[in-house]
GUSEDREN-811398 format. One record per atom (N, C-alpha, C): residue in one letter; x, y, z. Coordinates in steps of 0.02 Angstrom, whole numbers, padded with zeros to 5 digits, always signed. Layout:
# residues N
AXYZ;...
//
This chain:
# residues 102
M+00042-00059+00000;M+00000+00000+00000;M+00044+00062+00000;E+00022+00114-00034;E+00060+00176-00039;E+00058+00216+00025;N+00111+00251+00037;N+00113+00297+00094;N+00088+00365+00070;L+00028+00384+00091;L+00000+00448+00070;L+00015+00501+00122;N+00063+00540+00106;N+00082+00595+00150;N+00048+00658+00124;M-00001+00683+00161;M-00039+00740+00139;M-00009+00807+00161;A+00046+00805+00195;A+00078+00867+00218;A+00107+00904+00158;P+00098+00970+00156;P+00127+01008+00100;P+00203+01010+00105;P+00236+01017+00048;P+00309+01022+00051;P+00329+01085+00089;G+00377+01078+00129;G+00398+01134+00171;G+00473+01136+00176;P+00497+01176+00221;P+00569+01181+00230;P+00598+01116+00256;K+00660+01106+00240;K+00693+01045+00260;K+00731+01052+00325;G+00728+01110+00355;G+00762+01122+00418;G+00719+01165+00462;P+00744+01181+00520;P+00704+01222+00567;P+00699+01294+00542;F+00643+01325+00556;F+00635+01395+00538;F+00678+01437+00584;S+00709+01486+00556;S+00746+01534+00597;S+00710+01601+00592;E+00723+01643+00638;E+00691+01709+00637;E+00711+01745+00573;N+00663+01774+00539;N+00679+01807+00475;N+00686+01883+00481;W+00673+01913+00537;W+00682+01984+00551;W+00634+02028+00512;L+00581+02001+00484;L+00535+02041+00443;L+00497+02092+00485;V+00470+02072+00541;V+00432+02118+00583;V+00477+02175+00608;E+00536+02158+00630;E+00583+02209+00654;E+00602+02257+00598;A+00614+02231+00539;A+00634+02273+00482;A+00577+02321+00463;I+00515+02297+00466;I+00458+02340+00451;I+00452+02395+00503;L+00461+02379+00566;L+00457+02429+00619;L+00513+02481+00613;V+00573+02458+00596;V+00629+02505+00587;V+00614+02551+00527;T+00585+02523+00474;T+00569+02563+00416;T+00518+02617+00434;L+00467+02599+00471;L+00414+02647+00488;L+00435+02697+00541;L+00475+02676+00590;L+00489+02718+00648;L+00558+02749+00651;C+00606+02720+00617;C+00675+02743+00627;C+00708+02770+00564;C+00724+02724+00519;C+00767+02743+00463;C+00743+02706+00400;L+00710+02742+00356;L+00680+02712+00296;L+00729+02674+00251;P+00785+02703+00231;P+00828+02667+00183;P+00856+02601+00209;F+00881+02600+00270;F+00909+02539+00298;F+00854+02488+00313;G+00796+02513+00333;G+00740+02468+00346;G+00716+02433+00284;V+00716+02467+00227;V+00695+02436+00164;V+00744+02381+00145;V+00808+02393+00153;V+00858+02341+00138;V+00847+02282+00184;G+00832+02294+00248;G+00817+02240+00295;G+00755+02201+00274;I+00704+02235+00249;I+00643+02201+00226;I+00659+02156+00166;I+00699+02180+00120;I+00716+02141+00061;I+00751+02076+00081;F+00800+02081+00124;F+00836+02020+00146;F+00791+01975+00188;A+00749+02005+00230;A+00705+01965+00273;A+00654+01926+00231;A+00631+01956+00177;A+00582+01923+00135;A+00613+01863+00098;Q+00678+01861+00091;Q+00711+01807+00057;Q+00720+01744+00100;V+00717+01753+00166;V+00734+01698+00212;V+00686+01639+00203;N+00621+01650+00210;N+00573+01595+00205;N+00573+01562+00136;T+00580+01604+00084;T+00580+01577+00016;T+00640+01530+00006;K+00697+01550+00030;K+00757+01509+00022;K+00751+01446+00065;Q+00722+01451+00125;Q+00713+01392+00167;Q+00667+01342+00134;Q+00612+01366+00106;Q+00564+01320+00074;Q+00594+01288+00012;A+00641+01322-00020;A+00674+01292-00078;A+00730+01245-00058;G+00744+01241+00006;G+00796+01196+00031;G+00865+01227+00033;D+00871+01290+00020;D+00935+01326+00021;D+00948+01353+00090;M+00968+01310+00136;M+00978+01331+00206;M+01036+01380+00213;E+01088+01369+00174;E+01146+01414+00178;E+01126+01484+00154;G+01090+01488+00100;G+01066+01553+00075;G+01018+01586+00122;A+00974+01545+00154;A+00926+01572+00202;A+00962+01602+00262;E+01013+01567+00285;E+01051+01592+00343;E+01089+01656+00325;K+01116+01659+00265;K+01151+01720+00243;K+01102+01778+00238;S+01043+01767+00210;S+00992+01820+00205;S+00969+01841+00275;R+00962+01793+00321;R+00941+01809+00389;R+00993+01854+00423;K+01057+01838+00414;K+01110+01878+00444;K+01112+01948+00414;E+01102+01953+00349;E+01101+02019+00316;E+01041+02060+00339;A+00983+02027+00346;A+00923+02062+00370;A+00934+02087+00441;A+00964+02046+00483;A+00979+02067+00552;A+01027+02125+00552;K+01078+02122+00511;K+01129+02175+00509;K+01098+02241+00488;W+01060+02242+00434;W+01032+02304+00408;W+00977+02331+00454;T+00940+02287+00485;T+00889+02309+00532;T+00920+02342+00593;K+00973+02313+00618;K+01008+02342+00676;K+01041+02408+00658;I+01072+02411+00599;I+01102+02474+00577;I+01049+02528+00571;G+00992+02511+00541;G+00938+02559+00534;G+00911+02583+00601;F+00906+02537+00650;F+00883+02555+00716;F+00930+02605+00749;W+00994+02590+00749;W+01042+02633+00784;W+01051+02699+00748;V+01051+02700+00682;V+01056+02763+00645;V+00994+02805+00658;G+00936+02774+00655;G+00874+02811+00669;G+00872+02838+00740;L+00892+02798+00788;L+00893+02820+00857;L+00942+02878+00866;G+01000+02873+00835;G+01049+02926+00839;G+01023+02991+00809;C+00988+02987+00753;C+00960+03046+00721;C+00906+03077+00765;I+00865+03037+00796;I+00813+03062+00841;I+00845+03098+00901;V+00896+03068+00930;V+00931+03099+00987;V+00963+03165+00966;L+00996+03167+00908;L+01027+03229+00885;L+00974+03282+00870;Y+00918+03262+00843;Y+00863+03308+00829;Y+00837+03340+00894;L+00825+03298+00944;L+00801+03323+01008;L+00853+03368+01042;L+00916+03347+01037;L+00970+03387+01066;L+00975+03455+01032;F+00968+03456+00966;F+00970+03519+00929;F+00916+03567+00954;W+00854+03542+00960;W+00800+03585+00982;W+00806+03606+01055;L+00836+03563+01096;L+00849+03582+01165;L+00899+03639+01169;V+00954+03633+01132;V+01005+03686+01132;V+00977+03749+01100;F+00941+03742+01045;F+00911+03799+01012;F+00861+03835+01057;G+00821+03797+01094;G+00773+03826+01140;G+00807+03863+01197;V+00860+03835+01224;V+00897+03867+01278;V+00929+03932+01252;A+00955+03930+01191;A+00986+03990+01162;A+00934+04045+01152;I+00876+04027+01128;I+00823+04076+01117;I+00801+04106+01184;L+00789+04062+01233;L+00767+04086+01299;L+00821+04128+01332;G+00883+04109+01324;G+00938+04148+01352;G+00945+04216+01319;G+00935+04218+01254;G+00938+04282+01218;G+00880+04327+01237;A+00822+04298+01246;A+00763+04338+01266;A+00771+04364+01337;A+00801+04325+01381;A+00810+04346+01450;A+00861+04403+01454;S+00913+04402+01413;S+00964+04454+01415;S+00937+04519+01385;M+00888+04516+01341;M+00859+04577+01311;M+00813+04613+01361;N+00787+04577+01410;N+00741+04606+01459;N+00777+04643+01515;R+00841+04637+01519;R+00879+04669+01573;R+00892+04741+01560;
//
């Protein structure tokens, strides 16, 4: 008798994190260019795993992680510099206004 395996073909190894959610969040909240690169690599992970290319999937996963982390830190740095600029600018304006009232 035949062995009827009704399970769909899937990956031949364990799924690894593909960084897609993180890359999307970085794109929306932090740094658009690096986040898009992270999304591109993250989208390749599952496709390569399902095709049986575990080495390629792991390489894409590492690239997605790298670009997502770069985007996060660059975006965070830009936000901090932006806030610092307005803090210094505000203090300078208030200081100038206070010296004019004397």
